[in-house]
C-alpha positions, -999 to 999 in steps of 0.1 A, spaced: -124 20 263 -91 39 269 -72 12 250 -95 16 220 -94 53 221 -57 54 223 -50 32 193 -78 48 174 -64 82 180 -30 72 167 -45 55 137 -66 86 128 -37 109 133 -14 88 110 -42 85 84 -48 122 83 -12 133 79 -3 105 54 -33 113 32 -26 150 37 -61 158 49 -45 179 77 -11 193 83 8 176 111 4 207 134 -34 207 130 -36 170 133 -15 170 165 -39 196 180 -74 186 167 -72 147 168 -60 144 205 -85 171 216 -114 152 201 -104 119 215 -96 134 248 -131 147 251 -144 112 242 -122 99 270 -140 122 295 -112 146 301 -135 176 297 -121 209 309 -92 191 323 -77 188 288 -61 223 291 -42 214 323 -30 181 307 -17 198 276 0 227 295 17 202 318 30 183 288 42 215 271 63 225 301 87 197 293 89 208 257 98 244 261 135 237 263 133 215 233 115 242 213 141 267 223 169 243 213 154 237 178 146 274 173 181 287 179 198 257 163 179 265 131 191 301 134 227 292 141 231 267 113 211 287 89 235 316 95 265 293 90 250 282 56 243 318 46 278 330 54 294 302 35 309 280 62 297 248 46 305 257 10 340 240 10 324 209 25 297 208 -2 324 213 -30 344 185 -15 314 161 -14 306 171 -50 342 163 -61 341 130 -42 307 118 -52 303 137 -85 268 142 -98 257 106 -93 225 105 -72 232 69 -61 265 79 -46 250 111 -31 223 91 -13 249 65 -1 271 93 11 241 108 30 237 75 49 274 73 57 275 109 69 244 105 91 257 73 106 291 89 115 276 120 129 251 99 149 280 86 170 276 117 192 242 103 203 222 134 195 196 132 168 191 169 164 228 175 158 230 147 133 200 160 113 213 196 114 247 187 101 235 161 76 209 185 62 234 214 61 259 194 41 237 174 18 205 194 12 221 219 -12 234 190 -33 200 173 -34 184 205 -45 212 213 -70 208 179 -87 170 180 -86 168 151 -62 139 146 -38 146 159 -2 123 130 10 151 106 1 175 126 23 151 126 53 144 89 48 181 78 47 192 102 75 163 90 97 171 53 91 209 58 98 203 78 129 175 55 142 198 24 138 228 41 155 205 53 183 212 21 203 247 32 212 250 34 250 252 71 252 223 76 228 195 73 254 175 41 248 202 17 259 209 37 290 171 39 298 167 1 293 197 -6 315 186 18 342 150 5 342 162 -31 347 193 -24 368 218 -39 345 250 -25 329 247 -6 296 278 -25 285 261 -58 291 232 -46 270 251 -30 241 282 -51 234 263 -83 225 241 -62 202 270 -48 181 265 -75 154 229 -65 152 239 -28 149 263 -37 121 236 -58 103 211 -29 107 236 -5 91 242 -29 62 204 -29 55 204 9 58 232 11 32 213 -12 9 182 9 12 202 40 6 218 25 -26 185 13 -40 169 47 -33 199 64 -50 195 41 -80 158 50 -82 167 87 -81 194 81 -108 169 64 -130 142 90 -124 166 119 -131 182 103 -161 150 95 -180 119 105 -160 120 142 -151 116 158 -185 83 175 -178 52 173 -198 60 205 -217 90 188 -233 118 206 -213 151 187 -216 165 166 -189 193 188 -176 209 162 -153 213 138 -181 228 165 -203 255 176 -179 245 171 -143 236 207 -136 199 201 -128 176 230 -123 170 223 -86 139 206 -72 112 225 -54 122 227 -18 96 203 -6 87 167 -2 77 163 -38 93 144 -65 120 168 -72 108 181 -106 130 204 -125 122 240 -122 107 260 -150 125 293 -145 144 307 -174 175 316 -155 178 299 -122 161 284 -92 171 300 -60 164 281 -28 172 288 8 188 256 22 177 264 57 141 257 46 129 292 42 123 308 9 144 339 1 128 367 20 136 398 40 167 405 21 182 371 25 199 356 -6 196 319 -13 226 297 -18 218 276 -49 218 287 -85 214 264 -114 218 281 -148 198 262 -173 220 272 -202 250 252 -188 250 217 -203 286 205 -200 294 170 -189 326 180 -170 319 174 -133 343 202 -124 317 226 -138 292 212 -114 316 221 -85 320 256 -97 283 263 -101 267 243 -73 269 272 -49 262 308 -57 297 324 -50 283 359 -53 256 360 -27 260 391 -4 256 371 28 290 354 22 316 363 48 349 348 36 370 369 59 352 355 89 355 319 78 379 309 106 359 327 132 327 309 121 345 275 120 360 280 155 326 291 168 308 261 152 335 236 165 332 252 200 294 248 199 297 212 189 323 204 216 301 220 243 272 200 230 291 167 233 305 176 268 269 184 279 281 209 305 256 236 296 220 232 286 218 227 249 193 254 242 215 280 259 245 269 239 227 276 206 213 308 219 248 321 227 262 307 194 234 323 173 238 356 191 276 357 185 272 346 149 247 374 142 266 402 159 300 393 143 288 385 108 260 411 106 269 441 127 241 462 113 207 458 131 187 458 98 209 429 86 204 410 118 166 414 115 167 404 79 185 371 88 160 363 115 131 369 91 148 348 64 148 318 87 114 325 103 95 301 82 116 271 93 115 283 129 77 286 130 72 252 113 93 232 137 85 250 169 48 249 163 50 212 156 69 206 188 45 225 209 15 208 191 31 174 199 25 184 235 -12 181 229 -8 145 218 15 135 246 -6 154 272 -38 136 262 -21 102 261 -6 107 295 -33 127 312 -62 105 303 -43 73 311 -44 60 275 -7 52 275 -9 32 307 -40 14 295 -25 5 262 6 -8 278 -13 -29 304 -35 -43 276 -6 -54 255 11 -71 285 -21 -89 295 -30 -103 261 3 -123 260 -7 -159 269 14 -178 295 24 -203 268 43 -175 251 64 -169 282 96 -185 269 94 -161 239 90 -130 260 123 -115 247 113 -119 211 78 -106 219 93 -76 236 115 -68 206 84 -70 183 64 -49 207 91 -22 208 86 -15 171 51 0 174 51 9 210 81 32 209 66 49 179 33 56 198 49 66 231 80 82 244 111 61 252 106 70 289 71 57 289 82 24 272 114 17 291 103 28 325 66 19 323 63 -12 300 97 -29 300 99 -36 337 65 -54 336 75 -75 306 109 -83 322 93 -94 355 71 -118 335 100 -130 315 120 -137 347 96 -166 355 108 -183 324 145 -178 330 151 -148 307 176 -124 322 169 -87 324 199 -79 302 184 -101 275 151 -83 277 169 -50 275 187 -60 243 154 -70 227 138 -38 237 162 -15 219 157 -31 185 126 -9 178 147 23 177 149 27 139 111 30 140 110 51 172 131 78 157 105 84 130 78 92 155 62 126 156 68 125 193 106 128 186 115 165 183 146 156 162 126 141 134 104 172 133 135 193 130 147 171 101 116 173 80 113 210 87 149 218 76 143 198 44 108 213 39 94 178 37 59 168 47 59 145 77 34 122 59 56 119 29 86 111 51 65 84 69 54 68 36 89 63 25 106 55 58 83 35 81 83 2 63 121 4 58 126 12 94 105 -18 104 126 -40 82 158 -27 98 143 -34 133 133 -69 124 167 -77 110 184 -64 141 161 -86 162 167 -116 140 205 -112 142 204 -109 179 184 -141 181 207 -160 157 238 -150 177 223 -158 211 221 -122 224 183 -125 225 169 -158 237 144 -177 215 123 -201 235 
């Protein structure tokens, strides 16, 4: 019964958010509550959920102050030169922009932290997507794929967990999987290019709206800016400009948005795009404090990588210093906090709501029952293929449960069974990390909630575009591991 309820709960949750019958926050609260009651938890549900939320408070604080910090850095103009450089390099070609997004996300993912990757990638690329009228869903899809694939680096978490759970060296797990990692990144780049070509085609001939407004991208690459959501990136209908807050919040509380796209401008010179992509006259700009803000941001990133201070506290200090120095007046500080309030509420509420799902899964025993059922249904005749089976199981299981639950709860049982057929623990560990591209798209992963929140994309829209592509990347990584002997086949 617990197995049925567990899988049914996940299926209902996914169906509701992908069909947009409920917002992710409401689905994360209501669906687990109903299924928890069916599982007989009764009044104990409250304690289960609160226990789960305790482990999420630091994550919520991290995401909250990270949004404030990087939102401030965007507002004061720290990333303007980077955006101009990217525009000069990539031009106004959506295909190149999407491919550049994949490359940027992959490079930044080398630090092993998904939240940092998504913050920096969104800060650099989202203004360009909005400026060209591209869909932010494409950004979240490509960034999620690149980060999920790179997540198998030894310092990223999953590889270290798998190695610790099976008492093997992370080096023995990761090094033989480098060809699989490279193959996965090739597939990610192919997906990025095809998505970019689709955006190029859509913008070049498909976004003139039904009222007969001209295609501004085709006439000069200036675009009118998409609505800041997970939609199709339709051109705006304003007569002068579309102003959008790249941090995810609409202009409010005195905050001025970064993007301005004059509809009158229809030049084909790409340099004109560079000059008009960012609003150079917004009052939040602090050009005289550029070097202070750069040093502060670099210092925050260095401390994050060194991991010597809790990440949430790093961003709390960074955000406080940025506010005090850039906006000395109290009313301006308050206005900045209000301006980014929508993004903060969206992501923090989703993280805390995810505690309901994880609390019910763990507290009712659904996770343990689901794992045991999957292990038990594998027939003895399939024993020699346990590594391959483990790789395939890691794709859905790491999406439905945390990495800790899978690597410390399920993997040791699978490895013990595989040992009877001569399959080494290191080989099992290699197979188990191939599901990470899919895992990183899970609503149980706070980083992906941050990504969709910063880009103002619906989680269901993100899943529609990314899940099957992530599954393809995982299968390719598994297949390459098998072909090169890193993962045994029979």
